[in-house]
Biopython code that builds the backbone (N, CA, C, O; Angstrom):
import numpy as np
from Bio.PDB.StructureBuilder import StructureBuilder

atoms = [
    (1, "MET", "N", (0.845, -1.176, 0.000)),
    (1, "MET", "CA", (0.000, 0.000, 0.000)),
    (1, "MET", "C", (0.889, 1.237, 0.000)),
    (1, "MET", "O", (1.776, 1.379, 0.842)),
    (2, "SER", "N", (0.643, 2.121, -0.945)),
    (2, "SER", "CA", (1.503, 3.295, -1.047)),
    (2, "SER", "C", (0.929, 4.444, -0.218)),
    (2, "SER", "O", (-0.285, 4.626, -0.122)),
    (3, "LYS", "N", (1.815, 5.186, 0.356)),
    (3, "LYS", "CA", (1.432, 6.357, 1.147)),
    (3, "LYS", "C", (1.463, 7.581, 0.245)),
    (3, "LYS", "O", (2.403, 7.780, -0.525)),
    (4, "LEU", "N", (0.427, 8.394, 0.351)),
    (4, "LEU", "CA", (0.367, 9.627, -0.431)),
    (4, "LEU", "C", (0.792, 10.803, 0.429)),
    (4, "LEU", "O", (0.530, 10.853, 1.630)),
    (5, "THR", "N", (1.450, 11.738, -0.218)),
    (5, "THR", "CA", (1.812, 12.955, 0.502)),
    (5, "THR", "C", (0.570, 13.831, 0.622)),
    (5, "THR", "O", (-0.442, 13.584, -0.033)),
    (6, "ASN", "N", (0.657, 14.845, 1.455)),
    (6, "ASN", "CA", (-0.477, 15.758, 1.623)),
    (6, "ASN", "C", (-0.835, 16.460, 0.318)),
    (6, "ASN", "O", (-2.012, 16.671, 0.027)),
    (7, "ASP", "N", (0.192, 16.827, -0.477)),
    (7, "ASP", "CA", (-0.072, 17.480, -1.763)),
    (7, "ASP", "C", (-0.808, 16.532, -2.710)),
    (7, "ASP", "O", (-1.720, 16.952, -3.423)),
    (8, "GLU", "N", (-0.419, 15.265, -2.719)),
    (8, "GLU", "CA", (-1.086, 14.294, -3.583)),
    (8, "GLU", "C", (-2.530, 14.054, -3.136)),
    (8, "GLU", "O", (-3.426, 13.924, -3.971)),
    (9, "LYS", "N", (-2.752, 13.997, -1.842)),
    (9, "LYS", "CA", (-4.115, 13.841, -1.322)),
    (9, "LYS", "C", (-4.979, 15.035, -1.698)),
    (9, "LYS", "O", (-6.132, 14.875, -2.097)),
    (10, "THR", "N", (-4.417, 16.231, -1.569)),
    (10, "THR", "CA", (-5.148, 17.436, -1.924)),
    (10, "THR", "C", (-5.499, 17.436, -3.412)),
    (10, "THR", "O", (-6.623, 17.759, -3.796)),
    (11, "GLN", "N", (-4.525, 17.069, -4.237)),
    (11, "GLN", "CA", (-4.764, 17.031, -5.687)),
    (11, "GLN", "C", (-5.841, 16.002, -6.037)),
    (11, "GLN", "O", (-6.691, 16.269, -6.886)),
    (12, "GLN", "N", (-5.817, 14.839, -5.400)),
    (12, "GLN", "CA", (-6.839, 13.816, -5.648)),
    (12, "GLN", "C", (-8.210, 14.306, -5.195)),
    (12, "GLN", "O", (-9.212, 14.045, -5.862)),
    (13, "SER", "N", (-8.263, 15.000, -4.087)),
    (13, "SER", "CA", (-9.535, 15.534, -3.600)),
    (13, "SER", "C", (-10.112, 16.551, -4.573)),
    (13, "SER", "O", (-11.312, 16.547, -4.847)),
    (14, "ILE", "N", (-9.265, 17.411, -5.089)),
    (14, "ILE", "CA", (-9.718, 18.420, -6.045)),
    (14, "ILE", "C", (-10.227, 17.749, -7.319)),
    (14, "ILE", "O", (-11.277, 18.122, -7.842)),
    (15, "GLU", "N", (-9.485, 16.759, -7.818)),
    (15, "GLU", "CA", (-9.897, 16.060, -9.035)),
    (15, "GLU", "C", (-11.218, 15.329, -8.815)),
    (15, "GLU", "O", (-12.095, 15.358, -9.678)),
    (16, "TRP", "N", (-11.364, 14.676, -7.666)),
    (16, "TRP", "CA", (-12.619, 13.973, -7.363)),
    (16, "TRP", "C", (-13.778, 14.952, -7.306)),
    (16, "TRP", "O", (-14.847, 14.679, -7.852)),
    (17, "TYR", "N", (-13.582, 16.078, -6.658)),
    (17, "TYR", "CA", (-14.640, 17.082, -6.534)),
    (17, "TYR", "C", (-15.049, 17.605, -7.914)),
    (17, "TYR", "O", (-16.238, 17.739, -8.207)),
    (18, "GLU", "N", (-14.068, 17.895, -8.748)),
    (18, "GLU", "CA", (-14.365, 18.400, -10.089)),
    (18, "GLU", "C", (-15.132, 17.370, -10.906)),
    (18, "GLU", "O", (-16.081, 17.724, -11.606)),
    (19, "ARG", "N", (-14.732, 16.091, -10.829)),
    (19, "ARG", "CA", (-15.425, 15.040, -11.592)),
    (19, "ARG", "C", (-16.853, 14.846, -11.114)),
    (19, "ARG", "O", (-17.755, 14.680, -11.935)),
    (20, "THR", "N", (-17.078, 14.862, -9.822)),
    (20, "THR", "CA", (-18.410, 14.542, -9.292)),
    (20, "THR", "C", (-19.359, 15.728, -9.309)),
    (20, "THR", "O", (-20.573, 15.527, -9.267)),
    (21, "HIS", "N", (-18.859, 16.950, -9.369)),
    (21, "HIS", "CA", (-19.731, 18.113, -9.312)),
    (21, "HIS", "C", (-19.850, 18.857, -10.641)),
    (21, "HIS", "O", (-20.591, 19.834, -10.739)),
    (22, "LYS", "N", (-19.122, 18.399, -11.666)),
    (22, "LYS", "CA", (-19.145, 19.095, -12.946)),
    (22, "LYS", "C", (-20.553, 19.127, -13.535)),
    (22, "LYS", "O", (-21.029, 20.189, -13.935)),
    (23, "ASN", "N", (-21.221, 17.985, -13.593)),
    (23, "ASN", "CA", (-22.551, 17.940, -14.189)),
    (23, "ASN", "C", (-23.578, 18.644, -13.316)),
    (23, "ASN", "O", (-24.520, 19.238, -13.840)),
    (24, "TRP", "N", (-23.422, 18.592, -12.013)),
    (24, "TRP", "CA", (-24.358, 19.273, -11.136)),
    (24, "TRP", "C", (-24.312, 20.781, -11.363)),
    (24, "TRP", "O", (-25.348, 21.444, -11.398)),
    (25, "ARG", "N", (-23.113, 21.310, -11.515)),
    (25, "ARG", "CA", (-22.995, 22.748, -11.758)),
    (25, "ARG", "C", (-23.645, 23.120, -13.075)),
    (25, "ARG", "O", (-24.320, 24.146, -13.163)),
    (26, "ALA", "N", (-23.454, 22.304, -14.103)),
    (26, "ALA", "CA", (-24.044, 22.608, -15.397)),
    (26, "ALA", "C", (-25.566, 22.552, -15.315)),
    (26, "ALA", "O", (-26.251, 23.420, -15.856)),
    (27, "TRP", "N", (-26.096, 21.537, -14.642)),
    (27, "TRP", "CA", (-27.540, 21.415, -14.506)),
    (27, "TRP", "C", (-28.077, 22.516, -13.603)),
    (27, "TRP", "O", (-29.117, 23.108, -13.890)),
    (28, "GLY", "N", (-27.372, 22.789, -12.520)),
    (28, "GLY", "CA", (-27.830, 23.790, -11.564)),
    (28, "GLY", "C", (-27.802, 25.199, -12.108)),
    (28, "GLY", "O", (-28.538, 26.061, -11.627)),
    (29, "SER", "N", (-26.967, 25.451, -13.102)),
    (29, "SER", "CA", (-26.908, 26.804, -13.625)),
    (29, "SER", "C", (-28.209, 27.203, -14.308)),
    (29, "SER", "O", (-28.562, 28.382, -14.309)),
    (30, "TRP", "N", (-28.930, 26.249, -14.888)),
    (30, "TRP", "CA", (-30.201, 26.555, -15.522)),
    (30, "TRP", "C", (-31.370, 26.495, -14.556)),
    (30, "TRP", "O", (-32.324, 27.261, -14.697)),
    (31, "PHE", "N", (-31.317, 25.600, -13.578)),
    (31, "PHE", "CA", (-32.468, 25.346, -12.734)),
    (31, "PHE", "C", (-32.287, 25.787, -11.294)),
    (31, "PHE", "O", (-33.041, 25.365, -10.418)),
    (32, "SER", "N", (-31.306, 26.624, -11.041)),
    (32, "SER", "CA", (-31.080, 27.086, -9.675)),
    (32, "SER", "C", (-31.995, 28.259, -9.356)),
    (32, "SER", "O", (-32.672, 28.781, -10.241)),
    (33, "TRP", "N", (-32.015, 28.673, -8.091)),
    (33, "TRP", "CA", (-32.875, 29.781, -7.665)),
    (33, "TRP", "C", (-32.496, 31.079, -8.355)),
    (33, "TRP", "O", (-33.359, 31.925, -8.588)),
    (34, "GLY", "N", (-31.237, 31.252, -8.684)),
    (34, "GLY", "CA", (-30.792, 32.490, -9.297)),
    (34, "GLY", "C", (-31.130, 32.597, -10.769)),
    (34, "GLY", "O", (-30.976, 33.665, -11.361)),
    (35, "SER", "N", (-31.584, 31.523, -11.364)),
    (35, "SER", "CA", (-31.894, 31.524, -12.782)),
    (35, "SER", "C", (-33.367, 31.840, -13.009)),
    (35, "SER", "O", (-34.217, 31.356, -12.262)),
    (36, "PRO", "N", (-33.683, 32.634, -14.012)),
    (36, "PRO", "CA", (-35.099, 32.891, -14.327)),
    (36, "PRO", "C", (-35.847, 31.604, -14.681)),
    (36, "PRO", "O", (-37.038, 31.476, -14.397)),
    (37, "VAL", "N", (-35.153, 30.665, -15.295)),
    (37, "VAL", "CA", (-35.787, 29.392, -15.653)),
    (37, "VAL", "C", (-36.155, 28.624, -14.394)),
    (37, "VAL", "O", (-37.279, 28.138, -14.275)),
    (38, "GLY", "N", (-35.226, 28.508, -13.457)),
    (38, "GLY", "CA", (-35.493, 27.774, -12.220)),
    (38, "GLY", "C", (-36.567, 28.432, -11.377)),
    (38, "GLY", "O", (-37.430, 27.751, -10.822)),
    (39, "LEU", "N", (-36.520, 29.732, -11.280)),
    (39, "LEU", "CA", (-37.515, 30.456, -10.494)),
    (39, "LEU", "C", (-38.894, 30.351, -11.143)),
    (39, "LEU", "O", (-39.903, 30.192, -10.455)),
    (40, "GLY", "N", (-38.928, 30.440, -12.463)),
    (40, "GLY", "CA", (-40.191, 30.283, -13.178)),
    (40, "GLY", "C", (-40.781, 28.896, -12.991)),
    (40, "GLY", "O", (-41.985, 28.757, -12.779)),
    (41, "LEU", "N", (-39.938, 27.864, -13.069)),
    (41, "LEU", "CA", (-40.417, 26.495, -12.851)),
    (41, "LEU", "C", (-40.953, 26.312, -11.435)),
    (41, "LEU", "O", (-41.927, 25.588, -11.232)),
    (42, "PHE", "N", (-40.330, 26.958, -10.460)),
    (42, "PHE", "CA", (-40.804, 26.876, -9.086)),
    (42, "PHE", "C", (-42.213, 27.450, -8.963)),
    (42, "PHE", "O", (-43.093, 26.821, -8.374)),
    (43, "PHE", "N", (-42.429, 28.647, -9.520)),
    (43, "PHE", "CA", (-43.753, 29.266, -9.420)),
    (43, "PHE", "C", (-44.804, 28.501, -10.216)),
    (43, "PHE", "O", (-45.955, 28.406, -9.790)),
    (44, "ILE", "N", (-44.423, 27.963, -11.352)),
    (44, "ILE", "CA", (-45.356, 27.146, -12.127)),
    (44, "ILE", "C", (-45.732, 25.894, -11.354)),
    (44, "ILE", "O", (-46.899, 25.501, -11.357)),
    (45, "SER", "N", (-44.775, 25.259, -10.694)),
    (45, "SER", "CA", (-45.075, 24.049, -9.923)),
    (45, "SER", "C", (-45.999, 24.367, -8.744)),
    (45, "SER", "O", (-46.871, 23.563, -8.415)),
    (46, "ILE", "N", (-45.823, 25.520, -8.109)),
    (46, "ILE", "CA", (-46.717, 25.927, -7.021)),
    (46, "ILE", "C", (-48.130, 26.139, -7.560)),
    (46, "ILE", "O", (-49.104, 25.702, -6.947)),
    (47, "ALA", "N", (-48.240, 26.811, -8.712)),
    (47, "ALA", "CA", (-49.557, 27.062, -9.306)),
    (47, "ALA", "C", (-50.245, 25.757, -9.687)),
    (47, "ALA", "O", (-51.446, 25.605, -9.463)),
    (48, "VAL", "N", (-49.511, 24.828, -10.253)),
    (48, "VAL", "CA", (-50.088, 23.531, -10.640)),
    (48, "VAL", "C", (-50.532, 22.762, -9.399)),
    (48, "VAL", "O", (-51.598, 22.147, -9.402)),
    (49, "THR", "N", (-49.737, 22.791, -8.353)),
    (49, "THR", "CA", (-50.097, 22.108, -7.111)),
    (49, "THR", "C", (-51.379, 22.693, -6.523)),
    (49, "THR", "O", (-52.271, 21.951, -6.110)),
    (50, "LEU", "N", (-51.470, 24.006, -6.486)),
    (50, "LEU", "CA", (-52.684, 24.641, -5.960)),
    (50, "LEU", "C", (-53.903, 24.319, -6.817)),
    (50, "LEU", "O", (-54.996, 24.110, -6.291)),
    (51, "TRP", "N", (-53.721, 24.278, -8.133)),
    (51, "TRP", "CA", (-54.834, 23.940, -9.018)),
    (51, "TRP", "C", (-55.312, 22.508, -8.782)),
    (51, "TRP", "O", (-56.515, 22.255, -8.725)),
    (52, "ILE", "N", (-54.371, 21.573, -8.644)),
    (52, "ILE", "CA", (-54.729, 20.165, -8.377)),
    (52, "ILE", "C", (-55.476, 20.054, -7.058)),
    (52, "ILE", "O", (-56.489, 19.359, -6.975)),
    (53, "LEU", "N", (-54.981, 20.736, -6.021)),
    (53, "LEU", "CA", (-55.652, 20.689, -4.721)),
    (53, "LEU", "C", (-57.046, 21.300, -4.793)),
    (53, "LEU", "O", (-57.982, 20.792, -4.175)),
    (54, "SER", "N", (-57.184, 22.382, -5.542)),
    (54, "SER", "CA", (-58.509, 23.003, -5.643)),
    (54, "SER", "C", (-59.476, 22.092, -6.393)),
    (54, "SER", "O", (-60.664, 22.069, -6.073)),
    (55, "GLN", "N", (-59.004, 21.353, -7.367)),
    (55, "GLN", "CA", (-59.859, 20.412, -8.091)),
    (55, "GLN", "C", (-60.225, 19.216, -7.205)),
    (55, "GLN", "O", (-61.348, 18.714, -7.258)),
    (56, "ALA", "N", (-59.292, 18.779, -6.414)),
    (56, "ALA", "CA", (-59.516, 17.601, -5.566)),
    (56, "ALA", "C", (-60.493, 17.896, -4.424)),
    (56, "ALA", "O", (-61.319, 17.052, -4.076)),
    (57, "PHE", "N", (-60.395, 19.090, -3.846)),
    (57, "PHE", "CA", (-61.211, 19.415, -2.682)),
    (57, "PHE", "C", (-62.361, 20.372, -2.991)),
    (57, "PHE", "O", (-63.094, 20.762, -2.083)),
    (58, "GLY", "N", (-62.528, 20.751, -4.237)),
    (58, "GLY", "CA", (-63.631, 21.601, -4.640)),
    (58, "GLY", "C", (-63.543, 23.019, -4.137)),
    (58, "GLY", "O", (-64.576, 23.649, -3.914)),
    (59, "TRP", "N", (-62.343, 23.548, -3.948)),
    (59, "TRP", "CA", (-62.168, 24.932, -3.517)),
    (59, "TRP", "C", (-62.516, 25.877, -4.662)),
    (59, "TRP", "O", (-62.359, 25.532, -5.833)),
    (60, "LYS", "N", (-62.983, 27.053, -4.320)),
    (60, "LYS", "CA", (-63.272, 28.054, -5.358)),
    (60, "LYS", "C", (-62.404, 29.261, -5.192)),
    (60, "LYS", "O", (-62.506, 30.207, -5.974)),
]
sb = StructureBuilder()
sb.init_structure("model")
sb.init_model(0)
sb.init_chain("A")
sb.init_seg("    ")
for serial, (resi, resn, name, xyz) in enumerate(atoms, 1):
    if name == "N":
        sb.init_residue(resn, " ", resi, " ")
    sb.init_atom(name, np.array(xyz, "f"), 0.0, 1.0, " ", f" {name:<3s}", serial, name[0])
structure = sb.get_structure()
């Protein structure tokens, strides 16, 4: 079993983080709270939920 130096461990951690979070950042850039697309989808989902509940319970 080989021992890694602190610099090698740090470099491996950075590479792992970049590999595992690359797609999340790309997806999150469109659908995050700061994006008009993500914020719009949030409000649309709230409106659809309220409409479904009003249909189910007969609210006016």
